[in-house]
VOZA-200348 format. One record per residue (C-alpha): residue in one letter; x, y, z. Coordinates in pm, whole numbers. Example, Ala and Ser with C-alpha at 12.3 -4.5 7.8 and 13.67 -1.06 7.14 Angstrom:
# residues 2
['A' [1230 -450 780]];
['S' [1367 -106 714]];
***
This chain:
# residues 336
['M' [-1831 583 171]];
['T' [-1674 287 186]];
['I' [-1362 234 19]];
['T' [-1513 -64 -180]];
['S' [-1781 130 -367]];
['L' [-1503 394 -442]];
['L' [-1324 120 -702]];
['S' [-1467 -15 -961]];
['D' [-1142 -329 -947]];
['R' [-984 -531 -756]];
['I' [-633 -454 -836]];
['G' [-489 -98 -840]];
['F' [-159 37 -926]];
['G' [107 85 -630]];
['T' [334 373 -722]];
['A' [639 370 -449]];
['P' [842 230 -740]];
['L' [826 556 -951]];
['G' [987 715 -632]];
['N' [1324 502 -727]];
['M' [1256 261 -452]];
['F' [1573 47 -465]];
['R' [1676 186 -810]];
['A' [1735 485 -1024]];
['I' [1485 424 -1272]];
['P' [1476 654 -1609]];
['D' [1180 884 -1626]];
['E' [1064 721 -1984]];
['E' [1021 388 -1818]];
['A' [825 561 -1505]];
['A' [577 686 -1767]];
['A' [536 378 -1983]];
['T' [459 228 -1687]];
['V' [201 460 -1579]];
['E' [52 459 -1918]];
['A' [70 34 -1965]];
['A' [-148 11 -1655]];
['W' [-393 266 -1780]];
['D' [-424 122 -2102]];
['Q' [-471 -233 -1932]];
['G' [-725 -55 -1726]];
['I' [-626 19 -1425]];
['R' [-814 322 -1270]];
['Y' [-653 345 -915]];
['F' [-370 498 -812]];
['D' [-198 516 -479]];
['T' [152 724 -433]];
['A' [282 913 -109]];
['P' [498 1240 -22]];
['F' [722 1001 118]];
['Y' [769 802 -180]];
['G' [1110 966 -294]];
['A' [1062 1272 -123]];
['G' [756 1392 -427]];
['L' [948 1209 -680]];
['S' [633 914 -738]];
['E' [359 1226 -716]];
['E' [578 1412 -982]];
['R' [611 1128 -1198]];
['L' [244 1019 -1165]];
['G' [99 1347 -1240]];
['A' [289 1357 -1530]];
['A' [177 1045 -1689]];
['L' [-192 1114 -1593]];
['A' [-200 1480 -1673]];
['G' [-378 1420 -1966]];
['K' [-625 1154 -1869]];
['D' [-1019 1282 -1725]];
['R' [-1008 1322 -1372]];
['D' [-1336 1164 -1321]];
['Q' [-1199 841 -1460]];
['Y' [-969 739 -1182]];
['V' [-919 730 -827]];
['L' [-642 855 -681]];
['S' [-508 827 -288]];
['T' [-248 978 -91]];
['K' [-74 1025 225]];
['V' [-27 1271 467]];
['G' [254 1265 741]];
['R' [565 1402 549]];
['V' [585 1756 433]];
['I' [860 1811 123]];
['L' [1083 2143 159]];
['D' [1243 2334 -131]];
['E' [1541 2282 82]];
['L' [1775 1989 42]];
['E' [1857 1729 239]];
['T' [2250 1726 331]];
['G' [2247 1495 583]];
['S' [2177 1118 571]];
['R' [1726 1056 625]];
['D' [1629 851 953]];
['L' [1383 655 813]];
['G' [1386 393 1001]];
['E' [1400 32 994]];
['K' [1375 182 593]];
['G' [1721 323 591]];
['G' [1808 324 227]];
['L' [1464 298 105]];
['F' [1486 555 -132]];
['E' [1874 666 -174]];
['H' [1774 788 -522]];
['G' [1479 1040 -467]];
['N' [1439 1377 -468]];
['P' [1660 1524 -278]];
['N' [1482 1769 -82]];
['K' [1397 1757 342]];
['M' [1127 1588 446]];
['V' [945 1708 765]];
['H' [790 1412 949]];
['E' [446 1546 1132]];
['W' [115 1487 1137]];
['T' [-40 1779 1311]];
['A' [-313 1978 1210]];
['D' [-87 2228 1004]];
['A' [130 1970 875]];
['T' [-162 1766 728]];
['E' [-297 2106 510]];
['R' [29 2151 393]];
['S' [76 1799 343]];
['I' [-225 1791 142]];
['E' [-176 2119 -39]];
['G' [208 1986 -146]];
['S' [65 1684 -289]];
['L' [-199 1884 -520]];
['K' [40 2071 -647]];
['R' [317 1770 -729]];
['L' [-3 1546 -865]];
['G' [-122 1868 -1070]];
['V' [-485 1798 -981]];
['D' [-739 2008 -783]];
['R' [-848 1710 -576]];
['L' [-782 1358 -396]];
['D' [-1055 1097 -366]];
['I' [-843 930 -26]];
['V' [-611 1032 199]];
['W' [-437 772 385]];
['V' [-205 866 718]];
['H' [90 758 676]];
['D' [360 545 900]];
['I' [262 604 1226]];
['A' [412 290 1362]];
['Q' [664 88 1505]];
['D' [909 13 1193]];
['F' [939 450 1180]];
['H' [936 520 1539]];
['G' [995 238 1745]];
['D' [891 268 2142]];
['L' [792 638 2014]];
['W' [509 540 1794]];
['L' [230 607 2080]];
['Q' [345 1004 2068]];
['K' [265 998 1684]];
['F' [10 818 1678]];
['E' [-133 1102 1909]];
['E' [-20 1389 1751]];
['A' [-201 1229 1428]];
['R' [-539 1170 1626]];
['T' [-543 1465 1765]];
['G' [-412 1624 1414]];
['A' [-482 1460 1057]];
['F' [-785 1258 1195]];
['R' [-947 1520 1292]];
['V' [-873 1758 917]];
['L' [-952 1448 717]];
['S' [-1229 1379 900]];
['R' [-1351 1752 828]];
['L' [-1268 1742 488]];
['R' [-1431 1396 402]];
['D' [-1758 1523 589]];
['E' [-1722 1864 363]];
['G' [-1692 1649 97]];
['V' [-1330 1779 4]];
['I' [-1181 1430 -24]];
['K' [-1442 1114 -39]];
['A' [-1281 875 253]];
['W' [-993 851 474]];
['G' [-785 600 678]];
['L' [-409 495 796]];
['G' [-147 363 566]];
['V' [107 148 760]];
['N' [280 -142 785]];
['R' [190 -268 1125]];
['T' [-162 -417 1239]];
['E' [-150 -183 1613]];
['P' [-210 125 1462]];
['V' [-559 27 1293]];
['E' [-665 -139 1585]];
['L' [-619 145 1833]];
['T' [-746 391 1616]];
['L' [-1081 146 1505]];
['A' [-1110 118 1929]];
['L' [-1160 538 1934]];
['D' [-1445 681 2026]];
['E' [-1435 884 1767]];
['P' [-1502 953 1372]];
['Q' [-1349 653 1239]];
['P' [-1155 596 907]];
['D' [-1331 479 617]];
['G' [-1037 170 528]];
['F' [-715 149 587]];
['L' [-417 23 328]];
['L' [-238 -243 529]];
['A' [112 -298 382]];
['G' [301 -671 380]];
['R' [57 -745 672]];
['Y' [-184 -947 497]];
['S' [49 -1208 289]];
['L' [123 -1529 194]];
['L' [405 -1503 401]];
['D' [227 -1298 703]];
['H' [-118 -1270 778]];
['D' [-144 -1403 1132]];
['H' [-146 -1158 1329]];
['A' [-407 -931 1085]];
['L' [-640 -1227 1117]];
['Q' [-639 -1233 1531]];
['R' [-718 -873 1600]];
['L' [-775 -623 1331]];
['L' [-956 -842 1070]];
['P' [-1230 -944 1293]];
['M' [-1252 -531 1382]];
['A' [-1266 -454 1039]];
['A' [-1506 -709 927]];
['E' [-1774 -580 1227]];
['Q' [-1729 -235 1210]];
['G' [-1752 -234 829]];
['V' [-1411 -127 761]];
['D' [-1226 -191 427]];
['M' [-844 -323 405]];
['V' [-669 -226 103]];
['V' [-367 -461 35]];
['G' [-44 -329 17]];
['G' [302 -507 -53]];
['P' [61 -843 -191]];
['Y' [437 -968 -280]];
['S' [633 -900 49]];
['S' [826 -641 -134]];
['G' [863 -855 -418]];
['I' [1007 -1212 -298]];
['L' [653 -1360 -369]];
['A' [710 -1199 -770]];
['G' [1061 -1347 -841]];
['G' [1256 -1074 -599]];
['T' [1527 -1118 -336]];
['H' [1311 -856 -103]];
['F' [1086 -926 191]];
['E' [1018 -607 425]];
['Y' [1213 -421 225]];
['Q' [1546 -545 309]];
['D' [1728 -862 166]];
['A' [1528 -1162 265]];
['P' [1643 -1375 560]];
['P' [1728 -1739 527]];
['E' [1345 -1846 688]];
['I' [1156 -1620 461]];
['I' [1373 -1761 132]];
['E' [1277 -2136 285]];
['K' [927 -2063 292]];
['V' [885 -1894 -27]];
['R' [1092 -2199 -211]];
['R' [822 -2478 26]];
['I' [509 -2225 -122]];
['K' [680 -2297 -490]];
['D' [738 -2617 -477]];
['I' [367 -2640 -424]];
['A' [280 -2425 -677]];
['D' [492 -2552 -936]];
['R' [343 -2968 -880]];
['H' [2 -2753 -889]];
['G' [76 -2554 -1213]];
['V' [56 -2243 -1041]];
['S' [268 -1932 -1057]];
['I' [320 -1788 -707]];
['K' [209 -1386 -803]];
['A' [-96 -1562 -841]];
['A' [-144 -1739 -548]];
['A' [21 -1423 -352]];
['L' [-265 -1188 -513]];
['Q' [-557 -1394 -497]];
['F' [-460 -1504 -137]];
['A' [-445 -1136 -69]];
['L' [-809 -1034 -204]];
['A' [-986 -1365 -88]];
['H' [-1045 -1165 295]];
['P' [-1390 -1019 273]];
['V' [-1232 -680 410]];
['A' [-984 -648 110]];
['A' [-1104 -396 -125]];
['A' [-816 -428 -331]];
['A' [-477 -488 -375]];
['I' [-222 -248 -518]];
['P' [113 -439 -626]];
['G' [382 -212 -772]];
['A' [575 -165 -1083]];
['T' [834 14 -1223]];
['K' [821 -186 -1614]];
['P' [543 -183 -1834]];
['S' [547 -547 -1848]];
['R' [458 -603 -1477]];
['I' [89 -498 -1534]];
['A' [45 -736 -1767]];
['E' [174 -1006 -1521]];
['D' [-50 -883 -1229]];
['L' [-420 -902 -1440]];
['S' [-288 -1238 -1528]];
['A' [-173 -1353 -1175]];
['L' [-555 -1221 -1080]];
['N' [-738 -1411 -1321]];
['E' [-517 -1713 -1313]];
['N' [-730 -2010 -1271]];
['V' [-601 -2176 -925]];
['P' [-716 -2510 -835]];
['A' [-850 -2614 -490]];
['D' [-593 -2854 -471]];
['F' [-364 -2661 -422]];
['W' [-472 -2438 -184]];
['A' [-551 -2732 40]];
['A' [-177 -2832 -22]];
['L' [-70 -2509 100]];
['R' [-317 -2519 441]];
['K' [-210 -2872 519]];
['A' [121 -2813 476]];
['G' [84 -2526 718]];
['L' [124 -2268 508]];
['V' [-136 -2047 578]];
['S' [-328 -1996 891]];
['P' [-655 -2197 917]];
['Q' [-890 -1896 956]];
['A' [-754 -1757 642]];
['P' [-1034 -1745 375]];
['L' [-915 -1854 40]];
['P' [-1037 -1827 -269]];
['G' [-1345 -2008 -396]];
['N' [-1407 -2121 -53]];
['A' [-1124 -2384 -87]];
***
C-alpha cells in the first residue's frame, strides 16, 4: 500500500514538540494543540518513542483517546525501547544533544534488532492506548546519531527491523513501513537492496527550501522510479522558516540566517508568507505524499493550514529560481 493512498490530506501533525522539544510545555497546551489539529481536519499524526522518552506518545494517545480509531492515520517509529528504569546520567544523542532534556527521565535502549523492534511496538501501543498502528518508521539509522558507525546500525536494522516490519505488513498487522531519518543515504541504500522494499520514507529537514540539492541528486529519482512515497518532516527546517531561530535542531548559523533573509526579502516583495513558501515548496515534488510540521500551540495549526492554501504567485518562484535560492532541478508549485 502506498503512503499516498493511506493519507487523505497533504498535511499532517508531527508531534516531536509534544515530547518537550526545546522547552517544557504544559500538558493542557499539548492537549489543546492536538484538539485544534483535529478540529481543523488533521487526520494524520506522527510520533516516536524518542520524542521525550515516550512523552509525545503518551500525550498524543491521551488527546486522541475519545476519537474513532478508524478516522485517523497513526505512525510511530522503532529503534528506541523506553524502559521503566530512570536515566541517571546525560543522554548520548549524537548531534541532537539536549533536544529532549525536558522529556520523561526514562532510560532508552537504542536498538534495531528484531526483538527490540517487537518490544518497541508493544511499548508504543501501550503509551498510545491503541490496538494498531498504520505506519511504522525505522528511526534514525543515520550519520547524525551514529557518525562512522551508522552502517553498523543500518545492518542491524536490515536484518532486524526491516524484516519484522515486512512480515507485519504482509500479515496485515500494519499497513506500511519505511525509514524515518534526517539523512538521504540510508534511504538510498535501502532502495538499492534486493529485499522486501519499504512503502515510503519520512525525510526530516532534507527536502526544504533551505536544503534540497542532495535529495534531488539520487534519492528522489530512485524513489520516483520505484513508486516509493516521501513524507516531508521538518518543512520549516526546525523553525527557522517559521520565524524561529533553530536550524537542524540547533541555533541557526550565520549563513543560514542570511539565506533565510534573502528568501524573506523576495517573499515580502511578492506579498508571500515564508511559511507558505516553505510548505508549498516541500509538497511540490511528485514523490511527496504529505508534510508534517510540528506545533505546540493551537494557533500554529491554523497558520499551517493557511500557509498550505495561500495563493503564491508564479513570479515569486521565478524570482527564487533566478536568485539561485532553489535548485534548477526542484519541481515548483504550479509548474512555475
